[in-house]
C-alpha positions as CSV (number, residue, x, y, z in Angstrom):
1,X,-109.0,-78.8,-35.5
2,X,-110.1,-81.7,-37.7
3,X,-107.9,-84.8,-38.1
4,X,-108.6,-87.3,-40.8
5,X,-106.8,-90.6,-41.5
6,X,-105.7,-90.9,-45.1
7,X,-104.5,-94.4,-44.5
8,X,-103.2,-96.4,-41.6
9,X,-99.9,-94.4,-41.5
10,X,-100.9,-90.9,-42.6
11,X,-103.2,-88.3,-41.0
12,X,-104.4,-85.1,-42.5
13,X,-105.1,-82.0,-40.4
14,X,-107.1,-78.9,-41.4
15,X,-105.4,-75.7,-40.1
16,X,-107.6,-72.6,-39.8
17,X,-106.7,-69.0,-38.9
18,X,-106.7,-68.3,-35.1
19,X,-106.0,-72.0,-34.2
20,X,-102.9,-74.0,-34.0
21,X,-101.7,-77.5,-33.5
22,X,-98.5,-79.2,-32.5
23,X,-96.6,-82.0,-34.2
24,X,-93.4,-83.9,-33.9
25,X,-90.6,-82.1,-35.8
26,X,-90.0,-83.7,-39.1
27,X,-93.4,-85.3,-39.2
28,X,-94.8,-83.1,-41.9
29,X,-95.1,-85.1,-45.2
30,X,-96.9,-82.5,-47.4
31,X,-99.1,-79.5,-47.1
32,X,-101.3,-77.1,-49.1
33,X,-102.2,-73.5,-48.4
34,X,-100.5,-70.8,-46.4
35,X,-99.1,-72.8,-43.4
36,X,-96.2,-71.9,-41.1
37,X,-94.1,-74.3,-39.0
38,X,-92.2,-73.0,-35.9
39,X,-90.0,-74.9,-33.5
40,X,-91.7,-75.2,-30.1
41,X,-89.7,-75.7,-26.9
42,X,-92.5,-76.4,-24.4
43,X,-95.0,-77.8,-26.8
44,X,-98.1,-76.3,-25.4
45,X,-99.6,-74.9,-22.2
46,X,-97.8,-76.9,-19.5
47,X,-95.9,-73.9,-18.2
48,X,-92.5,-73.8,-16.5
49,X,-93.1,-76.8,-14.2
50,X,-94.4,-78.9,-17.1
51,X,-91.3,-78.0,-19.1
52,X,-89.1,-79.0,-16.2
53,X,-91.0,-82.2,-15.7
54,X,-90.6,-83.2,-19.3
55,X,-86.9,-82.5,-19.2
56,X,-86.4,-84.6,-16.1
57,X,-88.6,-87.3,-17.6
58,X,-86.9,-87.3,-21.0
59,X,-90.3,-86.3,-22.3
60,X,-89.0,-83.2,-24.2
61,X,-89.7,-84.7,-27.6
62,X,-89.0,-81.9,-30.2
63,X,-92.3,-80.3,-31.3
64,X,-93.2,-77.7,-33.9
65,X,-96.2,-75.3,-33.9
66,X,-98.3,-75.4,-37.0
67,X,-100.5,-72.3,-37.9
68,X,-102.1,-70.7,-40.9
69,X,-104.8,-71.7,-43.3
70,X,-104.5,-75.0,-45.2
71,X,-104.1,-78.7,-45.0
72,X,-101.2,-80.6,-43.6
73,X,-100.3,-84.4,-43.9
74,X,-98.4,-86.0,-41.1
75,X,-96.6,-89.3,-40.8
76,X,-93.4,-90.6,-39.1
77,X,-91.2,-93.6,-39.6
78,X,-94.0,-95.5,-41.3
79,X,-95.7,-96.1,-37.9
80,X,-99.4,-96.8,-37.7
81,X,-101.5,-93.8,-36.7
82,X,-104.6,-93.6,-34.6
83,X,-106.8,-90.5,-33.9
84,X,-108.2,-90.2,-30.4
85,X,-111.0,-87.7,-29.8
86,X,-111.0,-86.2,-26.3
87,X,-114.2,-84.7,-24.8
88,X,-113.0,-83.3,-21.5
89,X,-111.0,-86.4,-20.5
90,X,-107.3,-86.7,-20.0
91,X,-105.1,-88.9,-22.2
92,X,-101.9,-90.4,-20.7
93,X,-99.4,-91.1,-23.5
94,X,-95.6,-91.3,-23.9
95,X,-94.3,-88.1,-25.6
96,X,-92.6,-90.1,-28.5
97,X,-96.0,-91.6,-29.3
98,X,-97.4,-88.2,-30.2
99,X,-97.6,-87.4,-33.9
100,X,-99.8,-84.3,-33.7
101,X,-102.5,-82.8,-31.4
102,X,-104.8,-79.8,-31.1
103,X,-103.2,-76.7,-29.6
104,X,-106.3,-76.2,-27.5
105,X,-105.4,-79.3,-25.4
106,X,-103.7,-78.7,-22.0
107,X,-100.4,-80.4,-21.9
108,X,-98.7,-81.6,-18.7
109,X,-96.4,-84.2,-17.2
110,X,-97.4,-86.7,-14.6
111,X,-95.2,-88.8,-12.3
112,X,-96.1,-92.4,-12.9
113,X,-95.6,-93.1,-9.2
114,X,-98.9,-91.2,-8.6
115,X,-100.7,-93.9,-10.6
116,X,-100.1,-97.2,-8.8
117,X,-97.5,-96.0,-6.2
118,X,-94.3,-97.9,-6.3
119,X,-95.6,-100.3,-8.9
120,X,-96.2,-97.4,-11.2
121,X,-92.5,-96.4,-10.8
122,X,-91.5,-100.0,-11.5
123,X,-93.6,-100.0,-14.6
124,X,-91.6,-97.1,-16.0
125,X,-88.4,-98.9,-15.4
126,X,-89.6,-102.2,-17.0
127,X,-91.2,-100.6,-20.1
128,X,-88.3,-98.2,-20.6
129,X,-90.8,-95.4,-20.8
130,X,-89.5,-93.5,-17.8
131,X,-91.2,-92.5,-14.5
132,X,-93.1,-89.7,-16.1
133,X,-95.7,-89.6,-18.9
134,X,-97.3,-86.8,-20.9
135,X,-100.9,-85.8,-20.3
136,X,-103.2,-84.1,-22.7
137,X,-106.6,-82.9,-21.5
138,X,-109.6,-81.0,-22.7
139,X,-111.6,-81.0,-26.0
140,X,-109.7,-81.9,-29.1
141,X,-108.0,-84.6,-31.2
142,X,-104.7,-86.4,-30.8
143,X,-102.9,-88.4,-33.5
144,X,-100.9,-91.2,-31.8
145,X,-98.3,-93.6,-33.3
146,X,-97.7,-97.3,-32.7
147,X,-96.2,-100.4,-34.2
148,X,-98.5,-102.9,-36.0
149,X,-101.8,-101.1,-35.6
150,X,-104.0,-100.3,-32.6
151,X,-106.8,-101.9,-30.7
152,X,-109.0,-100.1,-28.1
153,X,-109.9,-102.1,-25.0
154,X,-112.7,-100.7,-22.7
155,X,-112.0,-100.7,-19.0
156,X,-115.1,-101.1,-16.8
157,X,-115.4,-101.0,-13.0
158,X,-114.7,-104.4,-11.5
159,X,-113.4,-105.7,-14.8
160,X,-109.7,-104.8,-15.1
161,X,-107.7,-105.3,-18.3
162,X,-104.3,-106.9,-18.3
163,X,-101.8,-105.8,-21.0
164,X,-98.3,-106.7,-21.9
165,X,-96.3,-103.6,-20.7
166,X,-94.4,-103.5,-24.0
167,X,-97.6,-103.4,-26.0
168,X,-99.2,-100.5,-24.0
169,X,-99.5,-97.2,-25.9
170,X,-101.8,-94.9,-23.9
171,X,-105.0,-94.8,-21.8
172,X,-107.7,-92.3,-20.9
173,X,-110.4,-92.0,-18.3
174,X,-110.5,-92.6,-14.6
175,X,-108.0,-95.5,-14.7
176,X,-105.5,-96.8,-12.2
177,X,-102.5,-98.9,-13.3
178,X,-100.3,-101.3,-11.4
179,X,-97.6,-103.7,-12.5
180,X,-97.9,-107.3,-11.2
181,X,-95.9,-110.4,-11.7
182,X,-97.2,-113.7,-13.0
183,X,-94.8,-116.5,-13.1
184,X,-94.6,-117.9,-16.6
185,X,-97.1,-115.4,-17.9
186,X,-94.9,-113.9,-20.6
187,X,-93.4,-117.2,-21.5
188,X,-96.7,-119.0,-21.9
189,X,-99.2,-116.2,-22.8
190,X,-97.3,-113.1,-24.0
191,X,-94.8,-112.8,-26.8
192,X,-91.9,-111.4,-24.9
193,X,-89.1,-112.8,-22.9
194,X,-87.5,-112.0,-19.6
195,X,-89.4,-110.9,-16.5
196,X,-93.0,-112.1,-16.1
197,X,-94.8,-108.8,-15.8
198,X,-98.3,-107.6,-16.8
199,X,-99.8,-104.2,-16.6
200,X,-103.2,-104.2,-14.9
201,X,-105.5,-101.3,-15.6
202,X,-108.7,-100.8,-13.6
203,X,-111.5,-98.2,-13.3
204,X,-113.4,-96.7,-16.1
205,X,-111.9,-95.7,-19.4
206,X,-110.0,-97.0,-22.4
207,X,-106.5,-98.5,-23.0
208,X,-104.8,-98.4,-26.4
209,X,-102.6,-101.3,-27.3
210,X,-100.3,-101.9,-30.2
211,X,-100.0,-105.2,-32.0
212,X,-96.3,-105.4,-31.3
213,X,-93.7,-105.2,-28.5
214,X,-91.4,-102.9,-30.6
215,X,-90.5,-99.5,-29.2
216,X,-90.7,-96.4,-31.4
């Protein structure tokens, strides 16, 4: 499935017979051709356990299945859109950040405590994103949303990246995350207020960060 950015807030997807994609319900802006849109409960191939995990996690963002032969334009809430190409990796992203993605990708749900132990759980509480996150793996494209545009930061072994938890959007690769405190960090370095937390990502991969602390 081919995704193409029309501008910073709109993405176009080519739909071909025999393939499908998923998108957030209500995200279709316009389309041409013979295309059908069907409500999707599970949103992919996560199976029963994946569906249960998403319900527990609050990850059951309403999706629709898109099939047929034509071209569809997607956008939602005027949010900035970024297309991420996966080549066998796994993308970790909050469900409400997903605008559209290839139906060939395997969808699942991961308990954040398994990435960073207790600190991974605390991260979910602090960011308001919950203790679970959605995973997409395989070969295909994902259109992700954020406030204020995106930057991609590479993560290399021995060179961790520190991110304001509210600015974190997604990550991919062999990456570990943990939440740490830094007295005065948010007051003097970050743009937020309240607890002085920073998200540390280490390993080998990429983290996607938005230029805002706003939630979707």
